[in-house]
C-alpha positions, -999 to +999 in steps of 0.1 A: +485-360+492+451-376+493+438-410+486+404-424+476+385-444+502+357-467+492+330-480+515+299-501+510+265-495+525+244-526+532+208-528+543+185-557+551+147-556+547+125-563+578+087-562+576+081-536+604+109-511+603+117-515+566+153-511+554+179-513+582+217-510+581+233-544+587+267-561+590+283-577+560+286-614+556+318-632+569+347-630+545+335-598+527+364-579+512+345-545+510+346-522+540+311-513+551+297-482+568+275-490+597+276-457+614+289-425+598+296-408+631+316-438+643+336-437+610+343-400+613+355-405+649+378-434+638+392-413+610+400-385+635+416-410+659+440-423+632+449-388+622+432-387+587+407-361+575+380-362+548+385-341+517+354-332+497+320-350+499+308-385+496+300-396+460+282-427+448+303-452+429+290-464+395+287-502+400+273-509+366+307-520+351+317-538+383+286-560+385+273-559+350+239-542+356+226-507+362+218-494+397+188-474+408+191-436+405+203-435+441+229-463+436+212-493+451+214-529+439+189-555+453+193-592+459+175-620+478+206-626+499+241-612+499+261-642+488+287-646+460+262-662+437+235-636+443+219-621+413+220-583+417+194-561+401+184-524+401+147-535+406+134-542+440+113-574+440+090-590+466+118-614+476+145-587+478+159-589+513+192-570+510+204-540+491+238-524+487+256-495+472+291-482+472+304-448+482+338-431+477+354-401+493+389-387+493+409-385+526+444-373+535+467-373+565+458-347+590+482-322+607+497-349+628+515-362+596+529-329+586+567-323+592 
């Protein structure tokens, strides 16, 4: 038995390093990936295993606009009233995309 797990990836623009992974705003209902290695260790600790590979989610129906080819949406800030677009503008300070992957209980859950 496997289930689909959905995680967001959020990055903020800084002038010197460029796009950097960042934490979500308070109250966000989407689970965000900050560190893939940490996520994998957490899955192992709770006894679940990944099945298959990560796939980008199609956010076009969810947010009402297309994404870039690699799944990004851009905004000036990540707030509920933000206008999301597939085009990066000079004032774009955040970008996000959503990933999905199947997971299932590991051997610890087998009878």
